[in-house]
Every structure is written in C-alpha cells, then in structure tokens.
C-alpha positions as CSV (number, residue, x, y, z in Angstrom):
1,X,0.0,0.0,0.0
2,X,1.2,3.5,-0.8
3,X,1.7,6.1,1.9
4,X,2.3,9.8,1.4
5,X,4.4,11.4,4.2
6,X,5.6,14.7,3.0
7,X,7.6,13.8,0.0
8,X,7.9,10.1,0.8
9,X,6.3,7.3,-1.2
10,X,6.4,3.7,-0.1
11,X,5.3,0.6,-2.1
12,X,6.7,-2.6,-3.5
13,X,8.1,-2.7,-7.0
14,X,10.4,-4.1,-9.7
15,X,13.5,-2.4,-10.9
16,X,13.0,-2.0,-14.7
17,X,16.1,0.0,-15.5
18,X,19.4,1.1,-14.0
19,X,21.7,3.7,-15.6
20,X,25.0,4.9,-14.1
21,X,25.1,8.3,-12.5
22,X,28.6,9.3,-11.6
23,X,31.0,6.7,-10.4
24,X,29.0,5.3,-7.5
25,X,25.3,5.8,-8.0
26,X,22.6,4.9,-10.6
27,X,19.3,6.4,-11.8
28,X,16.6,3.7,-11.5
29,X,13.1,3.3,-12.8
30,X,11.0,1.1,-10.5
31,X,7.6,-0.1,-11.5
32,X,5.6,-0.1,-8.3
33,X,2.3,-1.8,-7.4
34,X,0.5,1.2,-6.1
35,X,2.1,4.2,-7.8
36,X,3.2,3.1,-11.2
37,X,6.7,4.1,-12.5
38,X,9.0,6.0,-10.1
39,X,12.3,7.5,-11.0
40,X,15.1,8.2,-8.5
41,X,18.6,7.8,-7.4
42,X,20.0,4.6,-6.0
43,X,23.0,5.7,-4.0
44,X,26.0,3.3,-4.1
45,X,24.4,1.0,-6.7
46,X,27.4,1.2,-8.9
47,X,29.9,0.0,-6.3
48,X,27.8,-2.2,-4.1
49,X,29.3,-5.7,-3.5
50,X,26.5,-7.0,-1.2
51,X,22.9,-6.7,-2.1
52,X,23.7,-5.1,-5.4
53,X,20.6,-3.7,-7.2
54,X,19.8,-5.5,-10.4
55,X,17.2,-5.1,-13.1
56,X,14.4,-7.6,-12.5
57,X,14.6,-7.5,-8.7
58,X,11.4,-7.1,-6.7
59,X,11.4,-5.5,-3.3
60,X,10.1,-2.8,-1.0
61,X,10.6,0.7,-2.2
62,X,10.8,4.0,-0.4
63,X,11.2,7.2,-2.5
64,X,12.1,10.5,-0.9
65,X,12.5,14.1,-2.2
66,X,12.5,17.5,-0.6
67,X,10.4,18.9,-3.6
68,X,8.0,17.1,-5.9
69,X,10.0,18.2,-8.9
70,X,13.3,16.7,-7.7
71,X,14.7,13.4,-8.9
72,X,14.3,11.9,-5.4
73,X,16.3,9.1,-3.8
74,X,15.3,5.5,-3.4
75,X,15.8,3.1,-0.6
76,X,15.3,-0.4,-2.0
77,X,15.2,-3.7,-0.1
78,X,15.3,-6.6,-2.5
79,X,13.0,-9.6,-1.8
80,X,13.6,-11.8,-4.8
81,X,14.9,-11.5,-8.3
82,X,12.1,-12.2,-10.7
83,X,14.4,-11.8,-13.7
84,X,16.9,-14.5,-12.6
85,X,15.5,-17.2,-14.9
86,X,15.4,-14.8,-17.9
87,X,19.0,-13.9,-17.4
88,X,19.9,-17.5,-18.2
89,X,17.8,-17.8,-21.4
90,X,18.3,-15.4,-24.3
91,X,14.7,-15.8,-25.4
92,X,13.2,-15.1,-22.0
93,X,15.6,-12.2,-21.6
94,X,14.4,-10.6,-24.9
95,X,10.8,-10.7,-23.6
96,X,11.8,-9.2,-20.2
97,X,13.8,-6.4,-21.9
98,X,10.8,-5.6,-24.1
99,X,8.4,-5.5,-21.2
100,X,10.6,-3.2,-19.1
101,X,11.3,-0.9,-22.1
102,X,7.7,-0.5,-23.0
103,X,6.7,0.2,-19.4
104,X,9.5,2.9,-19.1
105,X,8.6,4.4,-22.5
106,X,4.8,4.4,-22.5
107,X,3.6,4.7,-18.9
108,X,3.4,8.2,-17.3
109,X,5.2,8.5,-14.0
110,X,3.4,8.2,-10.7
111,X,0.2,6.8,-12.2
112,X,-0.9,3.4,-10.9
113,X,-1.6,0.5,-13.2
114,X,-2.4,-2.3,-10.7
115,X,-3.6,-4.8,-13.3
116,X,-0.5,-4.3,-15.4
117,X,1.7,-4.6,-12.4
118,X,0.1,-7.9,-11.4
119,X,0.4,-9.2,-15.0
120,X,4.1,-8.2,-15.0
121,X,4.8,-10.1,-11.9
122,X,2.9,-13.2,-13.1
123,X,4.6,-13.1,-16.6
124,X,8.1,-12.8,-15.1
125,X,7.4,-15.9,-13.0
126,X,6.6,-17.9,-16.2
127,X,7.8,-16.0,-19.2
128,X,7.4,-17.4,-22.7
129,X,5.9,-16.2,-26.0
130,X,2.3,-16.8,-25.0
131,X,2.5,-15.2,-21.6
132,X,4.3,-12.2,-23.1
133,X,1.6,-11.8,-25.8
134,X,-1.0,-11.8,-23.1
135,X,1.0,-9.2,-21.1
136,X,1.0,-6.9,-24.2
137,X,-2.8,-7.2,-24.4
138,X,-3.1,-6.1,-20.8
139,X,-0.7,-3.2,-21.6
140,X,-2.8,-2.2,-24.7
141,X,-6.0,-2.4,-22.6
142,X,-4.6,-0.2,-19.9
143,X,-3.5,2.4,-22.5
144,X,-7.0,2.5,-24.0
145,X,-6.8,-0.2,-26.7
146,X,-8.9,-3.0,-25.3
147,X,-9.1,-5.6,-28.1
148,X,-12.5,-7.3,-28.4
149,X,-12.6,-10.6,-30.2
150,X,-16.0,-11.7,-28.9
151,X,-18.1,-10.8,-32.0
152,X,-18.0,-9.0,-35.3
153,X,-18.2,-5.2,-34.9
154,X,-20.2,-5.0,-38.2
155,X,-22.9,-7.7,-37.8
156,X,-22.5,-9.1,-34.4
157,X,-21.9,-12.7,-35.4
158,X,-19.5,-14.8,-33.3
159,X,-18.2,-17.1,-36.0
160,X,-15.8,-16.7,-39.0
161,X,-14.0,-13.9,-37.1
162,X,-10.8,-13.6,-39.2
163,X,-10.0,-9.8,-39.2
164,X,-9.2,-7.1,-36.6
165,X,-10.0,-3.5,-37.1
166,X,-6.9,-1.3,-36.5
167,X,-9.2,1.7,-35.7
168,X,-11.5,0.1,-33.1
169,X,-9.5,-3.0,-32.0
170,X,-12.6,-5.1,-32.6
171,X,-13.0,-8.3,-34.5
172,X,-14.6,-8.4,-38.0
173,X,-16.0,-11.4,-39.7
174,X,-15.0,-12.6,-43.2
175,X,-18.1,-11.3,-44.9
176,X,-18.1,-7.8,-43.4
177,X,-14.3,-7.5,-43.7
178,X,-13.9,-8.6,-47.3
179,X,-14.4,-5.2,-48.9
180,X,-11.8,-3.7,-46.5
181,X,-9.4,-6.7,-46.1
182,X,-6.4,-4.6,-47.3
183,X,-7.0,-2.2,-44.3
184,X,-7.6,-4.9,-41.6
185,X,-5.3,-7.0,-39.6
186,X,-5.6,-10.8,-39.9
187,X,-6.4,-12.9,-36.8
188,X,-5.3,-14.6,-34.7
189,X,-3.5,-11.9,-32.7
190,X,0.3,-12.2,-32.7
191,X,3.2,-10.0,-31.9
192,X,3.1,-8.4,-35.4
193,X,-0.5,-7.3,-34.7
194,X,0.2,-5.9,-31.3
195,X,3.3,-4.1,-32.6
196,X,1.1,-2.1,-35.0
197,X,-1.0,-0.8,-32.1
198,X,2.1,0.0,-30.1
199,X,3.5,1.9,-33.1
200,X,0.3,4.0,-33.2
201,X,0.5,4.7,-29.4
202,X,4.2,5.7,-29.8
203,X,3.4,8.1,-32.7
204,X,0.8,9.8,-30.5
205,X,3.3,10.3,-27.7
206,X,6.0,11.3,-30.2
207,X,8.4,8.6,-29.0
208,X,10.1,5.7,-30.8
209,X,9.1,2.1,-30.3
210,X,11.8,0.6,-28.0
211,X,14.4,-1.3,-29.9
212,X,13.9,-4.2,-27.5
213,X,10.3,-4.5,-28.8
214,X,11.3,-4.1,-32.4
215,X,13.7,-7.0,-31.9
216,X,10.8,-9.3,-31.0
217,X,9.0,-8.9,-34.4
218,X,11.3,-11.6,-35.8
219,X,10.5,-14.1,-33.1
C-alpha cells in the first residue's frame, strides 16, 4: 500500500532499468504496485558488492525528495529476483527487456496500473511467448486499446472472425471485412499485430518504439 508522508512514497516494485550516475550511483526506474513508475537515485548502486541492485529485482521501495520536482532518492530492499531465470535464457531475456522498455517508454510516472503490475509479476514468473503476448494485451488495454474478439463489430456474429480493425480494435467477420481486407489485420493476434497498435501509441506520444520491442518482431 502507498503512503504519502511529505515527499515520501512507499510501495513494492520491480527495478526495470538502471543507468550509471557518476562513479557510485545509478538512476533507477522502478515499476511499483501502487504508484506506477517512479524515477530516482539509488545511492551506491554502482559500487555495491553486497545486495547489489539488479534489473528484475522485486522488493520494498521508499522514494524521498524535498520537492515534488526533484529526482528523489530510493531506498530499495530486494526480496527476490524475478528476472533471474530470464538472465539465463536469451529468449526469455528478450521478452523481459521488451516488457521493461515498454513500461518505461509508455507509462506516465506516478500513475498506478495495478492490473498491469500484477500481470508483469505473473509473466516474469513464467515468461514465454504466449504469456508475453497476453501481457502486451493487458498493456494495450490499460493504454486505451482493449481488443474485443467476442463478436463481429459489423454484424454481431460470433463465428468466422478472421479480421481485426486497427481503428477500433474489434473483430470483423469474413463477410463484413472482405471489402476492406487490405486495411484490416488478420487474426489470430500475434506480436506483429500488437506491434502495429504499439506503433500507433508511440506516434501519439512522439516517441520511438523501443528497440527491444522491435527485436521481437522476428520471433
């Protein structure tokens, strides 16, 4: 649970990125369960020999700053490393890198996404191509692109659903979609389809699709 005490925020979260800051410290992005993405300084992270912070670690998070506009400083107590298995498998590592890059790129700071956080934890515990695809669908839904495959958006039928509208994210049957088939995505949903929606979101935010996600299109 998140507590506000002056400029102190407390939660649990996952380290999604670490970048060196000087010789000793690191700037971290931590995806928290109750307050979304937080950015702050992890003092001594670059020289720590014991309990060294690592991407993929999950733990308790305390963020402190004198002013709301400041970078702030983290105190992080690791509980377990959810990224450990991914570090030992190049395929799993590619999925984890893409997840973290998309979170950092697309989510506004200090805005809670509890469903996405839960999905992120569950996916890291059993990461593979199918669980990653399901995670992207949760991400798209939380960003306003809930894909509906239950029935045809044109006539309502529930069979022969072979297309997906890039405009509405809803399924289209073969009969309704035939005149527009060059403008529709083919079902079933795969990483190429979700990438098209992610590209649209990135254009709206004037950011580039993370290279880690682009790398996955060939998987």
